N, C-alpha and C positions, 0 to 999 in steps of 0.2 A: 738829291734822291730822283732814279727812273723809275715809269712804269711803263711794261708793255700796254696797248690797249688791244691793238688790230694786226692781223698777218694775213697778208694775204699771197699764196705761193702759186704761181702760172708755172706750169711744170711739176707736175706731183708722181713720182715714179713714170712718169708719161709726157710726153711734152704738149700732148692735147687737152691734159687733166689737170684743172683748180683749184683749188680747197681753200680756206679761210679759217681762222681762228678770231673769234671775238671775246678777248678775255676777262674774266668776272670783274666787276670794279671792289672786291673783293682783297685783300691781302694774297690772298692762296687762289688760285685756280686748277680746276680739276678735269683735266682732259677726260673724257669718259666715251668707253663704244663698247664693241667686240672686237674679238680676236682679227686681226688682217685687215683692221680698218684704216692703220697708218698713223698710230698715236706716236710708236715709236722709232718712226722715222721722221716724223715731224718734230720730236726733239733730238735727231740727227741733226737735221736739217737747219734748227734753231742754232745748236752748238759750230755747225758748221759757218753759220752767218756772223757769229762772236768773233769767231778764230778768221774771217775770213778767207777761208778753204773754198779754193776753185774748185779741186776734185770731187770731194763729195757733192758739192752740187751738180756737177755734169754728171756723176753716177747715178744721183738721184732724178736727171734729166730736168734738172730743173731751168726755165728760161728766165722768169723773172720775179722778185719778191718787192713787195711793199709793208713797211712796217708804220702803224701808226703808233705815237706812243707821244707820252706827257711825261715833264721834268719840273721839278721845284726845290726850293731852297728847304723843304722838312728832312731832317736829318728820322724819321720815322713814318712809319706809313700812314697817316690817315685821310677817311672819307672825305674831312669835311675841308680841308684844305684849301684856300681858294685861290692858293697861290699858281696854280698849277699852268704850264704854257704847253699847249699841241704841236704836236711838231711829226713830219712826215720824213721818211726816206725810201728812196726806190734802187735796190742794185738789180742789173740789167745784162744778159749773157751779150757780148760783145767777140765780134772777131779782131784778132789783131790785126795791124798794118803788116801784110804777107809781102809787098815790094820791098818795105827794110828789110826785114829778117833775111830774102832771100841775099838781098845786096849786102848784108853782113857775116854771110856764109859763102859767098862765091864773088870771085878777082872781079874786077872791071872788064881783064882782059875774057874771060869766057860771055862776060854779060855783052860785049861790044861785037861780037863773032854772031852775023843777025840770025845765020839760020839755027845754029848751035844755041845761041843764048838763047831765043826764042823756043827751043825744045827742051832746054834745059828751066825755062823757067815754068813753062806749061806742066813739065812732067813733078818739080818744086811743088806747085800750088796745089796739084792733085793728090799730094800724100803729107800736105802738111797744112791740115786744115784746122789752125788752133782756135779752141774758144776759151775766152776769160770771162770774167766780169770785172762793169764799170762798178769800182766802192767808192767813187769817189764821192757820192752823195753821203754814203752809210761815213768814211773816213771823217767828213768833217763834223760830224753827229757826236754827241754826248755817248751813241751807243759803243763807239769807236775805243772811249776810254774805260767801258765798263765793263767789271768783273764777272765771272760765274762760275757756280760748279756744277758740273752734271754726274748724277750718279746712275748706272746701267742698273741690270736687275740680281748682277753674281755680286750680291753681296754679304759681309758676315761669312764667307763659305770657310770651310773647314781647313787649315794649315796641314800642308804635308808632312808627316811625323814620320821618324825612322819606327820601320816597324820591325822591331826585336823587344824581346821579354828576356830574362832572365835562363828562363828554362830552354833556348835554342843556344843561349853561351852555352851553358851545362856541358848540354849535348856535345857541341861542337869540342869544349874543351878535354872533354871525358873520351871522344873516341878514338883516340892513341896512346899509345902508352908513352911518347915520347913528351906528351904535355902532362899526362897524368902523375907522371915522376916528378913533376916542381911542385905538386901537392902534398901533402900527409896525411891528408883525408878528404872525405867529398865535402865537408862543411868549408875548410880550404876552398875548395872549388867555387861553393855556391857564392862566399862571402865575395872572390874576385871575380865572378859572374856579375855581383851584383855592382860591385864601385867600375867595373869596366862597362855595365848600360851605363852607369848615370852620366861616367864622362863623356860617352859616343852621345846622349840625348843634350847635353851642354853643348856639345860642341856642335852638332846639326842645327841645333836653335840657335848658334851665335851665326853662324854662315847664313841659313832664311832669313834671320833677322836683318842682316848686315846687306841683305837685295832688296828685303821689301821697304824701303823706307818709300813715302812718298813726296815727289818733288810738287809743289804747289808755287813755284816760282812765277809759272805761267798764269797772266789774267784770264785766262778760261780755259778749266781744266775737266776735264773728261774720266770720270774712272769707270772702265766697263769692268771692272772685277775687283774686288776687295776682300783680301782672306784676313784673317785673325793674326798673323802675324803683322800685318799691314797697321791693324788697328791696335796690337800691344806696341809694336814700335813709334805710332805715333802718340800715344798716352806716356812710355815711360821714357820717350824724349824729351817731352814738356815736362815732366816733373821732375828729372835728371837735373834741366836746366835750370829748374827754378829753384830748386834746391843748393846747387851749387852756386849761385846768385845769394841766395839767403845766407850762406853760410861765408860768402866774403863779405857781404854786409853786418853780419853778428859782429863777425872776427874785428873787422874794421870799427864798428863802434863799441867792441869791447877797449881796445888800445885806443881810441878817442876820447872816451872815458876816463880812461886812468890817467890820460895827458892833462885831460882836463884837471882832475881833482888833486896832481901834484900842484899844477901850478897856481892851482886857487889855494892849495897848502903854503906856498911859497912866500905869495903873493900877497897874501890878506890873514894869514894865519889860522888858527880854529874858526870853525864856521859851524854853525846849526845846519842840521841835517834837513834837505828839503823834504817839503811834506810830500806824502803818497798818494796817489790817486784812492779814492772810495776801495775802488775794483782792483785795487792792487793783487790781492791774493786769485783774483779770478784771472786774469791777466798773464801772472806766472802761469797758474797752474794749465791753462789754457795751451800755453804757447812750452811747457815745461820740454817733451819730445822734439822739438824742433829745436830747442835752444842746445839741447845733449847733442844732438845729429851733427849740430853744424859746430860745436865746442870739442868733439869727440872726434879727431881727425887722424890718431894714431900713433900722432907725434908728441915725443917726449915733452911737456910742458907741466909742470907742477901747479901754475896757477890756473891752468884752462882745468887741468884733473880736478883741485879742489871743487872748482865751479859745479863739473859736473858730477862730483860726488854727493856736493848740498841737493842738487837737481834732482838726483836718483832717491834722495829722501822724500822726495812729495807724491803722496798717496789722493791727497782731496787740497780741497781749498785751506782749511785748517794746519795743516800741513807746514805752509808758508810763513806762518805766523815766527814763528825760530826764526824766519832770515830776515824779518822787519828790523829786528834790532841792528842787523849790522847795516852802519847806513849806506856804507861804500858798494858793498855786494846788491844791496836794496836797487840802490841808481845803477850799478851796469845792466843786471836784469831788467829792467827797465825798459833803458837805451835800448839794449840790444833786442827787447820785444817790440819796440817804435819800429824797428828796422823790417821786422815779419811782414808789415802792413802790405812794404809793396812785394813779397812775394806773394803772399795771400791774393792780391791782384791778379799776379800772371797765373795762380794756377786757381784760380776762378774757372777757369773753364773745366781744367779737369774736375774741378770739388761739383760745377751743373750736372757733370756725367756722372759723378756718381749719386748724387741726390736721384736725378731723375731715370737711370738707370733702378736704383732703389726705392723708386717710387711704382713704376712699373713691375718691377717684377715680385713686389710685397715684402713682407717683412722677415720673413725666413730666408730671404739672399741679402748678402752686402760684398758691392765691390771692394776690394783692398788692395792698392797700391803703393808701391815703397821701393825703391832703389832697383830692386831686384828683380821683380816679378810684378806682374797683377795675377790676383786670385779671387775665385768667389767664395765667399764665408758661407757655410750652412750650418748653423748650429756650432761645435765642435771641430768639422770636418773643413776640409776645403779643397777648389781642385781649380785647374789652369781654364780660362775662357773656352779654350776651345770645346770642353765639355758642355759648354751651355747646349739649350735648345736652339732648334732654327731660328725661334722667332726671338729667343733673347739676345740671340747673335746678331741680327738686323738690327733689334732695335739698340744695342750698343753701339753697332757700326755707324747708325744715324746719327745716333747724340756725339760722340765723337768725332766724324768728318763736320758733322754742320756746328757744332760749337767751337772747333777747333778753327776752323777754317773759311765755314758760311756765314760767320755774324761779319765779316771784312767784304762782304760780296754784295752787287745788286741783286742777282740772280740765282735763286736754288730750282734746281731743273732733276727730277726726280721720276726717274722710269718706276711704275710698279712699287709704292713705298708698302703698301699693306701687304708684302708678302712674306707669310709664314705669322702675322701678326693673328691672334684671336679676335674678336669683334668688339672685347671691351678695348681694346691695345688700339683697334683700328679709329675706335670713337673721340679717343684723346688725342691721336698722334697731331692730326693737323692744328688744333690748337692749340697743342705743346709747342709747336715747331714755330709758330704766330709769335708767342708769346716770348719767346728766345732769342727770336732775329724779328726785332720790329721793322727793322730796315731795308729789309729783301723782300723780293717778288718770289712768290715761292708758285713753281710750276710743275704739276703733277700730273702721269697719265696713268689710269687704274681701271681696275673691272672690277673695282668694289662700290657696292652700292650706297655701302654703309660711309664712304669718303664723299660721294657724289651727293649723300643725304639733301644736303642742302641744295635747292635749284639756282641760289644766289652764288657758288661757287662753281655749276660747270661752266665746262667752255667747250663748245661744241664744234666737233672737225666735220666743218660743210664741205660737203662737192657743191661747186658753182657754176663748173664745167667738166661734161665727160662725153667725149665724143667717140671715143672708142665704143665699139661695136658690142652690146649684152650678149654672152653664151645661156642664152634661157628658152626652153620648150615653147612655152604661149606664145602668143601672137606680139610683135615688137608695140611698145606705145606710140602714139603719133607723136613724129617728131616736132608738132609745133606747138607741144604740151610745154609751160612753163614752172609745172615742177620740177624741186629738186629732191635731189637725192640726199638725206641725212645718213652721217654715219655716230 
């Protein structure tokens, strides 16, 4: 495990300004301060350090960075862990060897012409002052092998949808005789417009979904903007992959069990049926829908169709009793249900997203995911996730991204996690994230006094050097003052 302790940045939006942050000893650190103090800039620089991005550091006028961190063999955060090892890395700005660069780009003949070569070299050096950073210390550290997920403030934004309705299409189809003549009456026009609208919306949704799949292959992922199509694609992709895997395993278990039963019959003759577990009824009733989904693959197979037919008769645990007398069918169902354990593990992140979303939003809303879509159910009605409130979209986005990818990373960096959340949700957010991601260090920049309520979680962005003149009307402070300015 890797844990950041302190970061000093010399050159922070100005070469003469230096800042430092001492992170909380707790799992989460909240960088707290006013607008414009540099919280978002700090997170941007931190992400650039992880990605070894010279351009961002140069853009923010960084001169050097010192990082104090500690490592441990522990697999989850524990303040009482005694095996922490303290370490330090330094990243400094340097100038590339311009002589070597010059010789790479010019011929020896040009260089050897004394006067011309001198003027050529002087002009080249004046125009090509190249600043880069020395990453040697960082590259040899554990930080170079770390993984992070950074989330910007534009989370859970509503997806662009097709701005059409049935009335617009009816007006278009009715405006000329050529179109109207294709329909016998107005009802046919209206029905056709309904069908056309549904087709266009599905096509538009598929097109958007195909271009909004998030790529998590990089070790350090920065998501500046995440809309609800991203979230839908992520959840549906994982759900469908898990279901396909479950279907393959269930069908394999079906035929393996049949082959085993036939072999036993041929080699050993009739045999007493195996005892079923005490909770057999509960297992089959719980897994019936998943078994039906895996077996009902639209191919003609009378044997599988028969099993599906029997499963559809089950409405409660007592209905399973009728299947217990058939030893082969009971054995088949039990073996197939065993294969669902792996599928349940694959779906654990999705199940947790659903559980946490339902917990935050209360009893009246339920998140429903199937192969075709994600819906929010309210009583007998339902709607898509784009119609959630801003706070609900933010919660769903956070849980989806962090549970799907965050648990596999060392650092979770979130800019303003409190956006659109009410006081109750803000209070529950950080403890919930710590519980769900026990092996991650969570770093958040926030304006919320609720998130920063515990002094133990605060990480102050402290100005330790600022030689820029202050634009104030009052008399300047004594230059010899040792006071620090705090943000």
